[in-house]
N, C-alpha and C positions, 0 to 999 in steps of 0.2 A: 477585437480587443487590441488595444495599443500597448503591447508588452513593455516597450521602452518607457512609456509614460508611467506605467504601474510600478516599475522597479527603479525608476529614477531616484537616486539619493538613498536607496535602501541599503542597510548594512548587511553584508553577506560574508560568511566565512567559507572559504574553499579549502578542502583538505584532500591531498593526493600525494603519493610518494614519487610521482613522476614529474620532474620539473617542466617538461614540455606541455603536459596536461595543465599544470598550474598556470603557465604562461598563456595558453590558449583560452582558458576559462577567464582569466583576468582581462584579456583583450575583449572577449565576447560580452563581458559584464562591466565594461569600463564606465558605464553610467551609474554604477553602484559604488558604495564605499566598501572596499574589499580588504579583508584580512586573509592571509595565506598561511597554511601550515603543511609541512611535508612529513610529519611524524605524529604518532598517537600522542606523545607527551606534549608536543607543542600545541596540537589541536585541543587537547584536554584543558590546558592552561587558558587558551582563548575562550573556550566555552564556559569555563567556570568564572572567568573574570568579566565577561562582556555579555550584553544582550544583542541578539541578531534577529533580523527579520527572516532569514533563511540560513541554514548550514548545508552546504553541498558536500557530501561525504562519499569518498571512495570506500570500498569494503575491504579488499585485500591490501595488505601492506601497511595499513594504518589502524587496524582493529576497528573497522567501521561500525560494527554492531555495538561495541562497547561505547563508542562515541555517540551512537544513536541513543543509548540509554541515558547518557549524560544530558544530551540535548533535550530529550523528552522530559526529564525531571526539571529542567529549567524552562520548559514551555517554549523551546526554540524549534520551529518546524524544520524537519530534516528531509533533504532530497538525496536519495541514494543514487549515485552515479557510478556505474561499474562496467567492466568488460569481462575480466576473467571470472568473476563471480556471478555472471548472468545465468540464472537458472530459475526453474519453477519454484524450487525449494527456497531460494533466497528471496524471490518475490514475495512468497507467502510469509516468510520470516520477517521481512521488512515491514509488511503490513501489520502483522500481529504485534510487532514490538513498537509500533507507533510512528513509523515513517509516514511522511506526507506524499512521497512520490518515489518511483523506482524507474530510473531511466538508463538506457544503454549508452555507452560512450560512442557507439556508432552514430547516435543522433545528437552528439554533443554540440553541434553547430546551432541547435535549437534551444540551448540552455536558457536563453532569455525568456522564451515562451514557458518553459517548465517552471522557472523561478516565479514568473508572473502568475502562473496558475496557482501556485502555492500561496502567494501573498494575497491574491484576489479572493481565493476561497476562504482564507482566514478573515479578511476584512468584511466579507459579505456573509460569513457564517454558513458557507456551503460545503458540500462534500467534494473535496478536490479529486477524488478517484473517478468521479464522473468525467471530468475533463481529461484526466489521465487516460481513461479508456478511449475517448474520442481521438486522442493524439497518437496513442501507442498500441491500441488493441490489435491493429493489423500487423504491426511489427512483431508482436509476441505470438500471434497466430503462426507466422512464418518461422520464427525462431524456435518455437516449442512444438514443431512437427504438426502443424495444422490446426484448424479451428476447433477441433474436439479435445484439445489438450486438457482443459479444465474438467470436462466430462470424464476423460480417461483417468485423471488423477483421483476423482471422487469414486469411480467404480473400483479402482485398484485397492483403495484403502479407505473403506467407509468410516466416516467420523473424523477424518483429518480436515483441517480448515480449507476452505475454498478461496480462490482469488475474489476480488471485489465484484459486487453486483451494483452497477451504477444506478439502478432504479430503486434500491432499498432505501427506506427513509433514514435520515441522519439521526444518530444517537450520540449524546455528549459523553465524554469521559472526563474525570476530574483532573487527569494529568495531560490531557491533550487540549489544544487550543480550539475552542468552538466545537464543531461537529467532529464525530469520530474520524481521526486521521488514519485509522487502520484501513477501513474500506466502507462500502455501503452496506455490507452485511452486518447483522447484529454482532456485538462484541460482548463477551462475558468475561469477568475476571477469573483467572485461573492461576494458581500457584503463587499468590501473593500480589502485592501492590504493583500496578503498572503492567502486568502481564495479561494479555487478552487472547481469547480464542475466537476466531471468526466463525460465525454460525450461518448456515444456509437459511434462506427465507422459510418462514413457518407458514403452515396452513392456518388461516384465521379460524376455521371451524373447529379444528381439533387442538390447536396450541402445541402440536408436537414439533420437535426440532431434530436436527441432525444428530445431536448427541443422545437423544432419548433419555433425558434426565428425569429420574424420580417419578413419583405419582403413580396413578392407577395404570397409565399406559405402559410404564416400565414393568409393572407386575404382570400385566397381561402378556407382554412380550416375553418375559422370563418364563411364564408358564407354558408357552407354546414353542419355545425356541428349539426344542428337540424334534418337534413334529413338522414345523414349517420353516424352511430355509428361505431367506430373502432372495427374491429374484431381481432381475435388472430393473432399475427405476424408470418408469414411463414418463414421457413428457419432457425430459430434460432437453434443453436446446443449447447448442454450442455457441461459440463466439460469433459464428457467421449467421445466426438467426436473423430473420427479417426485422427491420425496425418497426416499432409499435408506437403509434401516437406521437411520432416525431422524436422519440427518445432513442439514444444509442442502444444497439443490441447488447444484451447481457445474458448471463447464465441463468435465465429465468426458468423455474420449474417447481414441481411440488415435491418437497423432501419429506 
């Protein structure tokens, strides 16, 4: 992929409260048409007045998640770029709330590739989280204490959203551009317009899901809840699972 060719002339908003970060991003994306903002108010005004191919948003210091909501409502792809707010929780929150990418400032010198991933995915109607995993899966394995971090998160609090599965089929959302920009997992509306909960892959034979929503399955579970306690889930594979059919490894399993 020729990243510079893909992003040449694209309009990009960069938001960060650190001047040196703004300067570096501006230099790295000098082939784009750049607007810069160093505060929430300034960024909000830009987002509400202009159309952008991508908005690169810091999280801390500029109310990044509030800006993400504005960008999503205006159908502007948002790339979250952060250092101090780099955590499993903020990764999931970014995906749930419609971000197209979640990148660490430690990898900021690759920002042209990240922006190109977002733009190319939108233009080709693809799931951008597949490319995100290929580029940054290894980084997050190390940062989040090993390749089992997603499995540990799921085991510790059953029913909470999981990070993206690159092999999950793409699903459209009315407020996201093209395919689901949350992740490759299923996304269900929850709590009103624009809020989505990531869902683990379902078994085709049973139609059950991570949330155990409604239906006869729910009643059956309720009836035996006091007698049978759920044990550890078999078959779940961590980030480091072997590649299958040439696809990047993902948290594939039977939920």
